N, C-alpha and C positions, 0 to 999 in steps of 0.2 A: 681115336674115338671108340675105344674099347667099351663094349657093353652099353653103348649109347641108347640102343633101342629099349633097354630095360631100366635105364637110369631115370629117377624121379627127383625133381627139384621143386621145392615149395617156397615161393615168395610169400612171407607171412606178415600180416598186420600193416600193410601199406595202403596208401591212397591209390586206387586203381582207375586210371584214365584210359578207357578202352578204345576210343575213337571209332567205335562200331555202333551202328544204329540198332542192332539187335541185342546188344549186351550192355546193360546199364553200368554206369560208373559206380564206384563204391568209395565212400569216405574212408572206410577201413575194411579191408578184405584180404583174401588170399588168392593166389594164382598158382596152379599146379602144372608143371611141365612133365610130360612123360616122353622120353626119347627126344625127338626133334619137334614135337607138337605140344600145343597148349591143351591140357586135358580138362581143366576146370577153373572157373572163376566164380567165387562165392564169398559171402561174409565170413564163412568158416569152413575150411577144407580139412578133413581128417589127415593127420600127419602120415600115418602108415609108415612105410620104410623110406620116405623121401629125405633127401638132404635139405635142411631148412636154411633159408636166407632171411635174416631179420630185416624186414622192410619198414619197420616203424620209423617215422620221421622222413619218409621217402615217398615219391610218386613213382608208381610202376606204369609204364606206358609202352606203346610200340616203338621200335627203333626208328630213328629218323631216316628219311630217304632223300639222298642227294641225287637229284634228277638230271644233273649235267655237270661233269667234272673232267677236265683234261688232266688225267692223273699222271701222264708221262712227264709233266712239267715239274715234278717234285723237287728236283735238284736246283731249280731256278727260283725257289721261294723268295718272295719280296724283292726280286731283282729289279722290278720296274714298278715301284709303288705309285708313281704319279703319271704313268703313261696314259695318254689320251688319244693317241694316233694308232689306229688298228694296224696300219702298214708298217709303222716303226716297231710295233710289237712283233709282227710276223718276221720282220727283218732280223730281230734278235733271236727269238725262240726257234725259228725255222732255218733261216739262211746262215746265221752265225753259229748257233749251237746245235740245233736239231740235226743239221746235215752231218754232224760227226757222231751221232748217237750209235753206240754198239748195242746189240741185244742186252748186254750186261747193264748198260746205262738205263735202258728201258725197264729192265727188271727192278733195279734199285729205286728209280724214281717212282714207279708204280707202287712198289712195296711200301715205301715210307709214306706215300700219300694214303694208301689203304689203311695203314696202322694209325695214322693221325685221324682218319675218319672214324675208325672204331673207337679211339680214345675219346672222341667228341660225341659218341652216342649214335653215330651213323651206322646202320646195319646193312643198308643196300645202297648201291651207287650205280648210276649209268655213266660208264667210263667212255667219254667222247674222245677217241684216239685219232687225231688227225696227224699221226706220224707212224703209220703202219708201213715202214720202209721195206720190209721183207717178211716172208713167213717166219723167219727166225725172230725178228723183232716182235711180231704178234705173239708167238709162242712164249717169249720171255715175259711180256705183259700179262698174259693169261696165267702163267705159272706164278707170277707175283701175287695176283689176286687170289688164286687158289691157296697159296701158302699163307696168306694173311688171315684167312678165315672169314673174309667179308663176303656178303652176297653181292654179285655184280653182273651187269650186262655190259660186256665189252663191245663197243661199236668200232669196227675195223674201218679205217678211212685212209685215203691217200695222204702222204706226207706233203707239207706245204712248200718245201723248198724246191728250187729249180733243179737240184741235182738228183732228186728222188725219182725212182722208177715206179710205175704202177702196173708193170707187165704181169705181176702176180695177182692182180685184182681185176675183176671180181672172182676169178677162177679159184682162188684159195678158199673161198667161202664154203664150198662143199666139204673140203677136208675139215675145216674148223667146225662146221655144223655136226659132222660125224663124231668129232672128238669131244665137243663141249656142250652141245645142245640136246643131250639125251633126256634131260629133265631130272636126272638123278643127283646132279651136283649143284653147288651154289653158284657156279659161274656159267653164264651163257654168252652167246655171240650174236651180234647184230651188225648192220652195215651203216657206216657214216657215209652216206651216198650223195650228199648235197642234192643236186637236181639232175643227176645222171640217170635217165630213165632206163637205159640198157642195164645198168648195174642194179637198179630197183627190181627189174624182172628176175634177175638171178636170186636176189635176196628173197623175193616173194615166193619163188619156187621152193625155197628152203624154209619157209615159214619164219623169216627173220623180221625183226623190227628194223625200221629204216629211219635214220636220223638226218635232219637237214638243219643247218644253221641259216637263219633267214632274217635279213635286215631289209626292210621294204624298199629303201632307195638304193640299195646295192644289188638287188636281185629281183627279178620279176617272174611270176608264174605265167607261162604262155598258155594258149588255149588248149594245148594237149593235156594240161593238168586238170582240166575240167571234164575230160572224157571219163566215162563210167569205169570204176575200178582202179583208176590211177592213184587216187588218194583214199585213205581209209584209216581205221583205228590202228593199223600197224605202223603208221607214220608218226614220227615225233618231230615237231618243228620247234626249234630253240630260238630265243631272243624275240622274234616276231615284233620288232619295233618298227615304228613308222610304216605300218602296213596299210594299204588302201582298204576301204570298207568292202569293196567288191571281192577282194582277196580274203578278208575275214569271213565273209559269207560263204565263200567256197570252202574254206578250211572247216567252218562250223558244220556245213551241210554234209561234209565227208566224215565228220566225227574224228578228226585227227587229234593227237595229243599235243598240248602246248606246254613248254617249259620256259621259264624266264630266270634270269640271273640278276637279282636286284642290285647287288653291289657292282658287278662288272658292267652291266648295261648302263649304269650311271657313270662309271669310270671312263668308259670310251665315248660317252655322249651318244649312245645308240638311241636312247628313249627320249620322249618329250612328254608334255602334260597329258597327251592322249593315253599314255601308260599301257603298255602291252598286256600286263596282267589284267587290268580292268577291261580292256577290249575283249580279251578272251572270256571273262566272266559275262560281259554284256551280250556276247554271242552264244551263251549257253554252254561254254566249255569249262573244263575244270583244270586250270593251270597248276603245274607243279613248279617248285623252285630248286635251283642248283647253285653250286659254288662257282663253277666255271673254271677258275684258274688260281693257282697259288703264286703266280708271279707278282701279285699285289696283295693277296689275302691269305688267311689261314684256312685250314680244312675244318671249318665248323659251320653248322647250319644255324646256330644261334644268331650269328651276325647277319645271315640272310633273312631270318625272321624279323629281326629288328629293322633292317632296311626296308623290307616289304611293308611293314606296318607304317613306318614313317613316310615312305615315299608315296604310298597310295593316298594317305591322308593329306599330304602336302599338295599332290597333284590335283586331287578332287577339290580341295578348298581353294586352290588357285583358280580353277575353272568356275567355282561358285562366286568368288569375290570379283571376278571380272565380268560377271553378269550373265553367265551361261545358265540356261534353265534345265531342269531335270538332271542335275548332276548326280551321279551315283552316290550312294550312302558311304560314309567312312567305313573302312575295313574294320573287322572285328578280330580279336585274338584267335577266336575259334577258326575263322577262315584262314588265318595265317598258318595255324597248326595243321589244318587240312592240307594245305599246299605242301607242307613238309613231311606228310605221312601218307595218307590215303590217296592223294592226287599223284604223288610220286610213284606209288605202287601201281596205279592204273597206267601211268606212262610207260612203265617197264613191262607191262603185261602180267603183273604179279598180284593183282588186287585180290585174287582168290586165296593167296597164300600169306601175304604180309600187308602191312600198312595199318592194321588194327589188331586188337586183342579179342579173340573169340575161340572157344573150344573147337579144335580141329585145324586151326590155322598154325602155320609155322611159328615156333617159339623164337621169334626175333623181338627181344624185349630189352628195355633199358630201365634201370632203377636210378632215379635222380634224387640225391640228398636235398632235403629242404630244411634241415635244422641248423644250417650255417647262419652266421650273424648277418650276412648280406641278403638272406632269403626269408628267414622266418619273420613273422608267422605267416602261414599259408591261408590267405583269405579267398583265393580263387586259384584252382589248380591249373587251368588253362593259361591264365594270365601269368602265373608264376613261371611256367615253362617258356612261354613266348617272350616275356619281358625281363625276367629276373635271373634265371640260372645261367650257368656257363659250363664250359668243358670241365672245369675242376669239380663241379657238383655231380658229374656223371660217375656214380660209384660202381655200377655193374652193367656190363653189356653181354647179352647172350644172342648168338646167331645160330639158328637151327638147333637149339638145345645145348649148344656148347658155350661155356663161359669164355669170353674173350677179354674181359676186363673185370677185375674184382677188387674191392677196397680201394678204388681209384687208381689201380695199376694194371697195365696190360699184362695178359697172361700168355706165356709161351713165346714172347718176342725177345730176341737177343739184341737189345738196343745198343749195347756197346759195340758189337760187331757191325750192326747196320750203320751206326754213326760213322765208323771208320770207312766202311765201304762207300757210303754216300759222299763222304768228304773226298775220297780218292776219285770217285766218278766225276765230281765237280772239277777237281784239279785237272783231270785228263781232258775234259771238254774245254776248259779255259786254255790249256796248252795247245790243243789242236786248232782251236778257233782263233786264238789271239785276242779274244774278247775279255776285257778286264773291267768289270763293274766297280765303281768307286764305293767304298764301304759307307761313306757319309754323304755323298752327293745324291740327292733324291730327284734331281731334275729329270724330266721325261726324255727318253732317247728320241732322236730323230732319224728318219730313214736315210741310209747312205746309199750311194750309187752301187 
């Protein structure tokens, strides 16, 4: 990043979608980046000595924020496209394969997931790591995130398999906070603490965010969680499906952050027509969305936005057609895009830095081409992003002022070497575990003894 502090980049002549209440959108305008920050947004910004990116035929917008992703599963992509049994899933990813992960496998899986996210216009991710098998595994995942150039909050959590040890947790958090949470880098650390209040206390003492995956009929919040100071804005609750109303009121009163995963919550049958996203909205919360896992899906937020739009409308209309009164209004594309940007920034504790475009904020920016035959003409900018564009339309990705994708190609990534390394990692895990997925059989796995 030589001379980054002095470098100036001008996105010129694009449609600017700021997602910021204080900065107006522009049908045609310029955006200037100086160093790692946005310096100006205006109909016309003087060129000066800036490098110019022609943004005509494009939408310039904040980078997408993936608010929940198990990035360590990268080597297991689409291994279980039809799985609908949570415990059969855990049996494969944790007991069969995860138990054999080396730090190298953690690095490679996290790296390929991070690069795939950048390629799809994701500039920030909350990495929900429920496989922090050792300090060395955690260091490998963090190094992968750092090497990729993505902005990330890595949530350190106990591995799910029976062979894993947790003796290093939560004690390792202090070392990690010292190394990664100084505020000067793109990668920070939090705790994937589930409902372990002793671990929460350690994380809170280090000013860390705390992640809990929460499915209402699989876990309950006891009375101790209602005590003052136990829950708060530093908490992130993911899934939040089939949660009782009294629990929703507790979460809302505490101002916790809610994240949902439209595709995987449907895949596993976690959600019902009460719809966790809508429950959060109804209680005054601002839910974000995440991809969750690559064992069934790809690393792109466009699929999650499509799913959220369709699922909310289906669920609310079902409630209306069966005679329920006062059913919430159908979701809008603007609310969907909020969930994929500013709400995700808030969940990560980064709303002051990313999630919208405004002078002084971090230059986490994507430029999306809209002149392709499948997209043009643009009659509504928000609708185009939420409903029409895809990964292939993401032309340019900038994180903290650094170009990470340009002209539709990742910058600085040796994909030939990474492909070979990931393939070797997969072969190693298959050999050690004895697990051999069928290339053509998509039937869901069942849990074995």
